[in-house]
C-alpha positions in Angstrom: 6.2 -11.8 -23.0 7.4 -13.7 -19.9 4.3 -15.9 -19.6 1.6 -17.2 -22.0 -1.5 -15.0 -21.5 -3.7 -17.4 -23.4 -4.9 -14.9 -25.8 -5.8 -12.2 -23.3 -4.5 -8.7 -23.8 -3.4 -6.7 -20.8 -3.2 -2.9 -21.2 -0.8 -1.7 -18.5 -1.3 1.7 -16.8 1.0 3.3 -14.2 -0.4 5.5 -11.4 0.3 6.3 -7.8 -1.7 4.7 -5.0 -4.4 7.3 -4.7 -5.0 7.5 -8.5 -5.4 3.7 -8.6 -7.9 3.9 -5.7 -9.9 6.5 -7.6 -9.9 4.4 -10.8 -11.4 1.5 -8.9 -13.9 3.8 -7.2 -15.3 4.7 -10.6 -15.2 1.2 -12.1 -12.7 2.4 -14.7 -10.5 -0.6 -14.8 -11.0 -4.4 -14.8 -8.0 -5.2 -12.6 -5.9 -2.9 -10.4 -3.8 -2.6 -7.3 -5.5 -0.6 -4.6 -5.1 0.2 -0.9 -6.8 -2.4 1.3 -8.7 0.5 2.8 -10.1 1.4 -0.6 -11.5 -2.2 -1.0 -14.1 -1.2 1.6 -15.6 1.3 -0.9 -15.5 -1.0 -3.9 -16.4 -4.4 -2.4 -19.7 -4.6 -4.2 -18.1 -4.4 -7.6 -14.6 -6.0 -7.1 -13.2 -9.2 -5.6 -9.8 -9.3 -3.8 -7.3 -11.4 -5.7 -5.6 -14.0 -3.5 -2.2 -12.8 -4.6 -0.4 -9.5 -5.2 -0.8 -8.2 -1.7 1.6 -5.8 0.1 1.8 -7.0 3.7 3.8 -5.6 6.6 4.8 -8.1 9.3 5.6 -5.9 12.3 6.6 -3.1 10.0 4.8 -0.7 7.7 4.4 3.0 6.8 6.3 5.5 9.0 5.3 8.7 10.6 8.3 11.1 10.3 9.1 14.4 11.7 12.0 17.0 11.6 12.5 17.0 15.3 12.2 14.1 17.8 8.5 13.6 18.8 6.4 10.9 20.5 3.0 9.6 19.4 1.2 11.7 22.1 2.8 14.9 20.6 0.9 14.3 17.3 -2.5 15.2 18.9 -4.0 18.3 17.2 -1.0 18.7 14.9 -1.0 19.2 11.1 0.0 15.8 9.6 0.5 15.1 5.9 -1.2 11.9 4.7 -1.0 10.3 1.3 -4.8 10.2 0.8 -8.0 9.4 2.7 -8.5 6.0 1.0 -5.1 4.7 1.9 -4.6 2.0 4.5 -1.9 4.2 6.2 -4.5 7.0 6.8 -6.9 4.5 8.4 -4.3 3.0 10.7 -3.0 6.4 11.7 -6.5 7.6 12.4 -7.0 4.6 14.7 -3.8 5.6 16.6 -4.5 9.3 16.6 -8.1 10.3 16.0 -7.5 14.0 16.6 -5.2 15.6 14.1 -5.4 18.0 11.2 -4.8 16.1 7.9 -3.2 17.6 4.9 -3.1 15.5 1.8 0.1 15.6 -0.1 0.3 13.4 -3.3 2.5 10.3 -3.0 4.2 11.2 -6.3 6.6 12.9 -6.5 7.4 11.9 -2.9 9.9 14.7 -2.5 6.9 17.0 -1.9 6.2 15.3 1.4 9.8 15.8 2.6 9.8 19.4 1.3 6.7 20.1 3.3 8.3 18.7 6.4 11.4 20.7 6.0 9.5 23.9 5.3 7.4 23.5 8.5 4.2 23.3 6.5 3.3 20.1 8.4 4.4 18.9 11.9 4.8 15.3 10.8 4.1 13.1 7.7 2.7 9.6 7.2 5.0 8.2 4.6 4.2 5.0 2.5 6.9 5.0 -0.2 10.5 3.8 -0.3 11.7 7.1 1.1 11.1 5.4 4.4 14.3 3.5 3.8 16.4 6.7 3.6 14.7 9.0 6.2 17.7 8.9 8.6 20.1 10.0 5.8 17.7 12.9 5.1 17.8 14.0 8.7 14.2 13.0 9.7 13.1 11.2 12.9 10.8 8.2 13.2 7.8 8.9 15.4 5.8 5.8 14.7 5.9 2.6 12.6 2.3 1.9 11.8 3.0 -1.8 11.2 4.7 -2.2 14.5 1.7 -0.6 16.3 -0.7 -2.9 14.5 1.4 -5.9 15.4 1.5 -4.9 19.1 -2.3 -4.4 19.0 -3.4 -7.5 17.1 -0.4 -9.9 16.6 -1.4 -9.8 12.9 0.3 -8.7 9.7 -0.8 -5.3 8.4 -2.4 -5.7 4.9 -1.5 -2.5 3.1 -2.3 -3.0 -0.6 -3.9 -5.7 -2.7 -5.1 -6.5 -6.3 -8.7 -6.5 -7.2 -10.7 -7.8 -10.2 -14.2 -6.8 -11.4 -16.9 -9.2 -10.5 -18.8 -8.7 -13.7 -15.9 -10.3 -15.8 -17.5 -13.6 -14.9 -16.3 -16.6 -13.0 -14.4 -18.3 -15.8 -12.5 -15.2 -16.9 -11.7 -14.3 -13.3 -10.3 -17.7 -12.7 -8.2 -17.5 -15.8 -6.9 -14.0 -15.1 -6.1 -14.9 -11.5 -4.0 -17.9 -12.5 -2.1 -15.8 -15.1 -1.4 -13.1 -12.5 -0.2 -15.7 -10.0 2.2 -17.0 -12.7 3.5 -13.5 -13.3 4.1 -12.9 -9.7 5.9 -16.2 -9.3 8.1 -15.4 -12.3 9.0 -12.0 -10.7 9.9 -13.6 -7.4 12.0 -16.2 -9.1 13.8 -13.6 -11.2 14.5 -10.8 -8.7 17.6 -9.4 -10.5 15.7 -9.1 -13.8 12.9 -7.2 -12.0 15.4 -4.8 -10.4 17.1 -4.2 -13.7 13.7 -3.4 -15.2 12.8 -1.0 -12.4 16.2 0.8 -12.6 15.7 1.4 -16.3 12.0 2.1 -16.4 11.3 3.9 -13.1 11.8 7.7 -13.2 13.4 8.7 -9.9 14.6 12.2 -9.4 16.3 11.3 -6.2 19.7 9.5 -6.9 19.3 7.6 -3.6 16.4 5.7 -5.1 18.4 4.6 -8.2 20.2 2.2 -5.9 20.1 -1.6 -6.5 20.5 -2.4 -2.8 17.7 -0.1 -1.8 15.3 -1.5 -4.3 16.2 -5.0 -3.2 15.5 -4.1 0.4 12.1 -2.6 -0.6 11.2 -5.6 -2.5 12.1 -7.8 0.4 9.6 -5.9 2.5 6.6 -5.8 0.1 7.2 -8.3 -2.7 7.9 -11.7 -1.2 6.3 -15.1 -0.7 3.3 -13.4 1.1 2.7 -11.6 -2.3 2.3 -15.0 -4.0 -0.5 -16.0 -1.7 -2.1 -14.2 1.3 -1.3 -16.1 4.5 -4.3 -16.9 6.6 -3.1 -14.4 9.2 -3.1 -11.6 6.6 -6.6 -12.5 5.6 -7.6 -12.2 9.3 -5.8 -8.9 9.4 -7.9 -7.5 6.6 -11.1 -8.4 8.5 -9.7 -6.9 11.7 -8.7 -3.7 9.9 -12.2 -3.2 8.6 -13.9 -4.1 11.9 -11.7 -1.6 13.8 -12.3 1.1 11.1 -16.1 0.6 11.3 -16.1 0.8 15.1 -14.0 4.0 14.9 -16.4 5.5 12.3 -13.6 5.8 9.8 -15.4 3.2 7.5 -19.1 3.9 7.2 -20.4 0.4 6.4 -19.6 -3.3 7.2 -17.4 -4.9 4.7 -17.7 -8.5 3.4 -14.3 -9.6 2.2 -14.6 -11.8 -0.9 -11.6 -13.4 -2.5 -11.3 -14.5 -6.2 -10.1 -18.1 -6.8 
């Protein structure tokens, strides 16, 4: 009810990252957020929207461990990952091709930390807001994937994006894209209202995540002016990510990146 949707009806669904990737992979939704990595698998059917991206500029998902480790120590180790179609998995695979992946669902994210503490995995690739409280939980940072990417490429790391089905047609795509841009602009201009909504509607078992300052920090990282419109460097970062993934045989076909208006 915050913007005029011009008669269009949006049916909102809530899922974690992997579930959203899977919905897009089966063409089950018209518009969805996905991992940028997942776009490589759905680019024949979906366009990337030019807004709604989650972009890390010299920061990104973390690799955490219970004891101090270095990147070279991860070779051959059992590492939890949030899913094979996540951007974090792709980037970590570029850094460390030889490891034993164990998929632990993103939600509830406590499962990842429980597996670390229990010694079920040697380290974990973490993509959620638990990254902001890992020190208080007693974990150690082994790697920041966004820092590594920046050092390698001098480009932002595009982590997630919004996509829209091509078969909706040019006119509807243009209309929906404009509405979504308005919605994002409203959210950016009304940060306190958004945080209030998240604190009321989000179900967080961990009290640390029911913290206004923490949510504000997380939104600073991944919901900012870059979310309103992909900077040119971020668009270049998407192409670079797919090129490197293809050369490393992590992505099995060339990807043509197409943006909606």
